[in-house]
C-alpha positions in Angstrom: 76.7 -33.5 -75.5 73.6 -33.3 -77.7 70.1 -32.2 -76.6 68.8 -35.8 -76.9 71.4 -37.2 -74.6 70.8 -34.2 -72.2 67.1 -35.0 -72.1 67.8 -38.7 -71.5 70.1 -37.7 -68.5 67.3 -35.3 -67.3 64.9 -38.3 -67.3 67.5 -40.2 -65.2 67.6 -37.2 -62.8 63.8 -37.3 -62.5 63.8 -41.0 -61.8 66.5 -40.5 -59.1 64.7 -37.5 -57.6 61.4 -39.4 -57.5 63.1 -42.4 -55.9 64.7 -40.0 -53.3 61.3 -38.6 -52.5 59.9 -42.1 -52.0 62.8 -43.2 -49.9 62.5 -40.0 -47.8 58.8 -40.8 -47.1 59.9 -44.3 -45.9 62.8 -42.9 -43.9 60.4 -41.8 -41.2 62.0 -38.5 -40.6 65.5 -40.0 -41.2 65.1 -42.3 -38.2 65.5 -45.4 -40.3 69.0 -46.0 -41.5 68.6 -47.9 -44.8 65.8 -45.6 -46.3 67.8 -42.6 -45.1 71.0 -43.9 -46.8 69.1 -44.6 -50.0 67.6 -41.1 -49.9 71.1 -39.6 -49.6 72.5 -41.7 -52.4 69.7 -41.0 -54.8 69.7 -37.3 -54.1 73.5 -37.1 -54.8 73.0 -39.1 -58.0 70.1 -36.8 -59.0 72.2 -33.6 -58.5 75.1 -35.2 -60.4 72.8 -36.0 -63.3 71.3 -32.4 -63.2 74.8 -30.9 -63.3 75.6 -32.9 -66.5 72.3 -31.7 -68.1 73.1 -28.1 -67.3 76.2 -28.3 -69.5 73.8 -28.4 -72.5 70.4 -27.1 -71.4 70.2 -23.7 -69.6 69.8 -23.9 -65.9 66.3 -22.4 -65.7 64.9 -24.8 -68.3 66.7 -27.8 -66.8 65.4 -27.1 -63.3 61.8 -26.2 -64.4 61.6 -29.4 -66.4 63.1 -31.4 -63.6 60.9 -30.0 -60.9 57.7 -30.3 -63.0 58.4 -33.9 -64.0 59.5 -34.9 -60.6 56.3 -33.4 -59.1 54.2 -35.5 -61.5 56.3 -38.6 -60.9 56.2 -38.2 -57.1 52.5 -37.8 -57.2 52.2 -41.1 -59.1 54.4 -42.7 -56.5 52.1 -41.3 -53.8 49.0 -42.7 -55.6 50.4 -46.2 -56.3 52.7 -46.8 -53.3 51.1 -44.8 -50.5 47.4 -44.7 -51.6 47.4 -40.9 -51.6 44.7 -39.9 -54.1 44.8 -36.3 -55.3 41.6 -34.3 -55.3 40.2 -32.4 -58.3 42.1 -29.2 -57.6 45.4 -31.1 -57.3 44.7 -32.8 -60.7 44.0 -29.4 -62.3 47.3 -28.1 -60.8 49.2 -31.1 -62.1 47.8 -30.5 -65.6 49.0 -26.9 -65.4 52.4 -28.1 -64.4 52.6 -30.5 -67.3 51.4 -27.7 -69.6 54.1 -25.4 -68.2 56.9 -28.0 -68.8 55.7 -28.5 -72.4 55.6 -24.7 -73.0 59.1 -24.2 -71.6 60.6 -27.0 -73.6 58.8 -26.8 -76.9 58.3 -23.0 -77.2 60.9 -21.5 -74.9 64.3 -20.3 -76.2 66.9 -22.9 -75.1 70.1 -20.9 -76.0 
């Protein structure tokens, strides 16, 4: 699998991971069946997608990229779905995360 396909699958993993985080919030401590089931399904799909990506992209780069992008995406879900507005320090931290993901992927050695 080429790097472009691997990064597309990585984006799918981020989408599934972010969905899992949103469903987990709605599962109310896993006391609600449907959101709990959706959380489990999306987490399994996310891990499957990550395992495919790791065939091409090194594990550290894969997980650093996944974690950083998932944090950003989950923050956006928090803002738009749960009205959780980040403060200035959170925004600065998120900018640093994005910067780190870019450095790892654009400047880091991937082989």
